[in-house]
C-alpha positions as CSV (number, residue, x, y, z in Angstrom):
1,X,256.0,228.5,85.2
2,X,256.0,224.8,84.5
3,X,255.0,223.4,81.1
4,X,251.5,222.3,82.2
5,X,250.7,225.7,83.7
6,X,251.9,227.3,80.4
7,X,249.7,224.9,78.5
8,X,246.7,225.9,80.6
9,X,247.4,229.6,79.8
10,X,247.7,228.8,76.1
11,X,244.4,226.9,76.1
12,X,242.6,229.8,77.9
13,X,244.2,232.2,75.5
14,X,242.7,230.3,72.6
15,X,239.3,230.5,74.3
16,X,239.7,234.2,75.0
17,X,240.8,235.0,71.4
18,X,237.9,233.0,69.9
19,X,235.4,234.9,72.1
20,X,236.9,238.2,70.9
21,X,236.3,237.3,67.3
22,X,239.9,236.3,66.5
23,X,240.7,234.1,63.6
24,X,242.8,232.1,66.1
25,X,245.6,231.1,63.8
26,X,249.3,230.8,64.4
27,X,249.9,234.5,63.8
28,X,247.3,235.5,66.4
29,X,248.8,233.1,69.0
30,X,252.3,234.3,68.3
31,X,251.4,238.0,68.6
32,X,249.1,237.4,71.6
33,X,251.8,235.5,73.5
34,X,254.3,238.2,72.7
35,X,251.9,240.9,74.0
36,X,251.2,238.9,77.2
37,X,254.9,238.4,77.9
38,X,256.3,241.8,76.9
39,X,253.6,244.2,77.8
40,X,251.6,242.4,80.5
41,X,254.6,240.5,82.0
42,X,253.1,237.1,82.0
43,X,256.1,234.8,82.6
44,X,255.6,232.4,79.8
45,X,259.3,232.7,78.9
46,X,259.2,232.1,75.1
47,X,262.1,233.9,73.4
48,X,261.2,236.1,70.4
49,X,263.1,237.3,67.4
50,X,262.1,239.8,64.8
51,X,261.1,237.7,61.8
52,X,259.2,238.0,58.5
53,X,255.9,239.2,59.9
54,X,257.1,240.7,63.2
55,X,258.1,239.1,66.5
56,X,258.2,235.3,66.3
57,X,259.0,232.6,68.8
58,X,260.3,229.3,67.3
59,X,260.0,227.8,70.8
60,X,256.3,228.8,71.0
61,X,255.7,227.2,67.6
62,X,257.3,223.9,68.8
63,X,255.3,224.0,72.0
64,X,252.1,224.6,70.1
65,X,252.9,221.6,68.0
66,X,253.6,219.5,71.1
67,X,250.3,220.6,72.6
68,X,248.6,219.5,69.4
69,X,250.4,216.2,69.5
70,X,249.3,215.8,73.2
71,X,245.7,216.4,72.2
72,X,245.3,219.7,74.1
73,X,245.0,221.9,71.0
74,X,243.6,221.2,67.6
75,X,244.8,222.8,64.4
76,X,242.0,222.7,61.8
77,X,242.6,223.7,58.2
78,X,239.9,226.3,57.4
79,X,239.3,228.2,54.2
80,X,240.1,230.8,53.1
81,X,242.9,231.8,55.4
82,X,244.6,228.7,56.8
83,X,244.5,226.9,60.1
84,X,242.5,227.7,63.2
85,X,243.9,226.6,66.5
86,X,241.3,225.6,69.1
87,X,241.5,224.0,72.5
88,X,240.2,220.4,72.7
89,X,238.0,219.1,75.5
90,X,241.2,217.6,77.0
91,X,242.9,221.0,76.8
92,X,239.9,222.6,78.6
93,X,240.0,220.0,81.3
94,X,243.7,220.6,81.7
95,X,243.1,224.3,82.2
96,X,240.5,223.6,84.8
97,X,243.2,221.8,86.8
98,X,245.0,225.1,87.2
99,X,242.4,227.5,88.7
100,X,244.9,229.6,90.6
101,X,247.1,230.1,87.6
102,X,244.2,231.0,85.4
103,X,242.7,233.3,88.0
104,X,246.1,235.0,88.5
105,X,246.3,235.8,84.7
106,X,242.6,236.3,83.8
107,X,242.9,240.0,83.4
108,X,246.0,239.6,81.2
109,X,244.2,237.0,79.1
110,X,241.2,239.3,78.6
111,X,243.4,242.3,77.9
112,X,245.3,240.4,75.3
113,X,242.2,239.1,73.6
114,X,240.7,242.5,73.5
115,X,243.8,244.1,72.0
116,X,244.9,241.3,69.6
117,X,241.8,239.4,68.8
118,X,240.1,241.7,66.4
119,X,243.1,242.7,64.4
120,X,243.9,241.3,61.0
121,X,247.3,239.6,60.3
122,X,248.5,242.7,58.5
123,X,247.4,245.0,61.4
124,X,249.1,242.6,63.9
125,X,252.4,242.7,62.0
126,X,252.5,246.5,62.2
127,X,251.2,246.8,65.8
128,X,253.2,244.1,67.4
129,X,256.4,245.0,65.6
130,X,255.9,248.6,66.9
131,X,255.5,247.2,70.4
132,X,258.7,245.0,69.9
133,X,260.7,248.0,68.7
134,X,259.5,250.2,71.6
135,X,260.5,247.5,74.0
136,X,264.0,247.3,72.5
137,X,264.6,251.0,72.4
138,X,262.9,252.0,75.6
139,X,260.2,254.5,76.6
140,X,262.3,257.7,76.3
141,X,262.8,257.3,72.5
142,X,260.5,259.5,70.6
143,X,257.5,258.1,68.6
144,X,259.1,259.6,65.5
145,X,262.3,257.6,66.0
146,X,260.4,254.4,66.7
147,X,258.3,254.9,63.6
148,X,261.5,255.4,61.5
149,X,262.9,252.2,62.9
150,X,259.7,250.4,62.2
151,X,259.8,251.7,58.6
152,X,263.4,250.7,58.3
153,X,262.8,247.1,59.3
154,X,259.4,246.9,57.4
155,X,259.9,249.1,54.3
156,X,256.5,248.1,53.0
157,X,255.0,250.1,55.9
158,X,255.0,253.8,54.8
159,X,256.5,256.2,57.3
160,X,253.2,257.9,57.8
161,X,251.5,254.6,58.6
162,X,254.4,253.7,60.9
163,X,254.0,256.9,62.8
164,X,250.2,256.2,63.2
165,X,250.8,252.7,64.5
166,X,253.5,253.7,66.9
167,X,251.2,256.3,68.5
168,X,248.4,253.8,68.6
169,X,250.5,251.1,70.1
170,X,252.0,253.4,72.7
171,X,248.5,254.5,73.8
172,X,247.2,250.9,73.9
173,X,250.1,249.6,75.8
174,X,249.9,252.5,78.4
175,X,246.1,251.9,78.7
176,X,246.3,248.2,79.1
177,X,249.2,248.2,81.6
178,X,247.4,250.9,83.7
179,X,244.2,248.8,83.6
180,X,246.0,245.7,84.8
181,X,247.8,247.7,87.5
182,X,244.6,249.3,88.7
183,X,242.6,246.1,88.8
184,X,245.5,244.3,90.6
185,X,245.9,247.0,93.2
186,X,242.1,247.0,93.8
187,X,242.2,243.4,94.9
188,X,244.5,243.8,97.8
């Protein structure tokens, strides 16, 4: 996917997150893009590493800053939690120039906003880190083992909480992937 098409997706993602009640800060964008790429297979191609608060893409951060410099996104300092990232009018116009790309990924955008949008930063750290670990170890590894790995990399998450979030994330991922697959197969 070329840079402008990715920019269109990121603009629409911001709109979808805001509609879902998201704070729409850097953490929500980071975790939402990870979810779209890893779970829903949207080919945005931002590399992620496990970082302080879960999966993080330095390339995405640089691209978001570039989109802000290009006038397509606006980062507004907002009390009490930090900055809010919103599409500008120019960003919305850019997204409108990519109707096929937006239509192709509309379900994925809606799914991501539904899953990520309402979560707090703390909830996102646990949830997306569990998704990240599950992706790395594979679907056959038991939830108990995934929870132990989550607790090992994030010791501040008690093992009981890790187990709960792994079960929740496995269920949500399965539901959202099935929902995308079902609605995609229904179109043809």
